[in-house]
N, C-alpha and C positions, 0 to 999 in steps of 0.2 A: 331728303335732304334740303336744308334751308338754304336760300340765295341771299339772306340777309347779311349785312356786314358783321363780322365779329365785333363784341362789346368791348374786348380787351385785347391788349397785346399779348403776344406769346411770351413764354418764359425766357427764350434768348434774347428777344427785344427788350424785355423788361432789365435782364442782367446788364446787357450792354448800355441801356440808358442810365441806369443808377451807378454802375461802375464808372462810366465816363462822366457823370455828375460829380462823383467824389473825387476823380483825377482832375477835372477842370477846376473844381473849388481849391484843390490843393496848387495848381498852377498860379491861379489867382492870388492865393495867400503868399506864394513865393515871391510873386511880382510886387505885391503889397508891402512886404517886408522889405524888399530892395529899395522901394520907393521911400517908405517911411522912416526905416531904421538902417540905412545902408552903412555897411562896413561894421555892423554888431554882430556879436555871436549868433543871434537868432538869423540874421540875414546870410551869414556864412554857411549855417546849417541847412537853411531851407533852398538857398540859391543853388547848392551844389546838385541838387534834385531836379532842378528846372528843366534842363536839357534833356535827361534820360526820361523823365516824365513826358516831355513833348514828343519824343520819338514814339514811346508807347502809345500816347494819345493818337498820334498820326496813323499808326498801325491799326488801333481800334476803330478808328473812323472809317478807314477804308473797309475794315471788316464790317462794320455797321452799314456802311452804303450798300456793299455787295449784299449783305442779309436783307436790307430793305427792299431791294429790289426782286431778290430771290422769293421773298415771304409777302410780297404785296397783296396777294390774294387772301391772305390771312390776318390782314391789319384793318383796325377800324378805320371808316372814311373820315376825312377832315370835315370839321364843323362848318368851315366857310373858307372862302379865297384868301383872306387874310391869314388864317391859321396855315394855309398851304404855303403862303409867301413867307412866313414868319419861319415855318420848318426849313424850308429850302435855304432860306438865308442863314440860319443856324448851322446847317450841313455845309453849305459853302465856305463859312468862316472857320468851322472846325477843321476843314481840310487846308485852307488857304493859309492860316496862321502858322501851324507848324511847318508847312511846305516852304513859306518865305523864310523861316528861321533855318531851314536846312539848306535852301539856296544860299543864304548869307553865310552859313558855315562852310560850305563847299568853296564859295567865292573866296573866302579868307585863306584858303590854302593850308589851313591847320588840319591836322588829323583829328578825327572824332570817333571815339569807341564808347558809345553809351552802354553802361551795363557790362563792360568788358567786350561787347561785341564790335569788331572792326567795321565800322559803317563807311567811313571815309578816310583814305589813306594820307591825305595831304599831299601837297606839291611843293616843289621848289620854284622859286621866283615870285614875282609880283602877284599880289591878289587880283582877283578879277573884279573890277571896280564896279561894273554895272550890277553884279550879283550882291555884293556887299551893300551897296547904295540901296538897291531896291528892297533887300531884306531890312535894312536899317530904317528905311523911310516908312515901310507899310507894317512890319510885324508888330510893333507896338501899338500903333494906332488902330489895326484891325484887331488885335488881341483886346484892347479896351472896348472897341465896338461890339466884339462878341460878348463880353461881360454885360454890356447894356442890353443886348438882345436876350441874353440868359435870364437877366432880372426881369425883363418885360415877360419872357416865357412863364416865369414863376407867378409873376403878378396875375397874368391872364388865366393861369390854371386856378389860382385861389378865387379870382374874380368869377369864374364860371362855376366853380364849386358853391359859393356863396349865394349868387343869384339863382342858382337851381336850374338854369337854362340848359347847361350841358356839363355835366360833372366829369370833366376831361381827366381829372387826376385819378379817378376810379379805373381808368384804362391802363395806367401804368402800375397800379397796385395789384396785389396778389388777386388771383383769379377764384 
């Protein structure tokens, strides 16, 4: 039995990675439409999916973190400390961005039932100011920060593939 680190991520890790990549691309598209063509038919169509997709992503990121911890012995090693920090930053933001949105939603006192699943019943009375303020202050900013890190992640995988030093993209492609 070899003690060398695996060269590829397993099937579950790859499915989670690429599925979440598509879902985050959708989230950024909904936000982009909201910013660029607000109050248009496209904005209304896409924006209606933003919160439910955010809840799905929150669930998937929790599953992904748990899976990464459980499967860490079967994962390729990081190529350097910067890659490790980059991935930790991505995971942190993938969790924090939807968590802040949920905090803001709860603080608003409005009921929330994404995909028909009652997640927050809502409450009577004033909103909880610190929750709505914190969510409003950081959700968007950290969401755009996540997009910048995702773009950096993509650029670095292409860079490593083209320079030939570490073809890290191969790790997330089929085995």
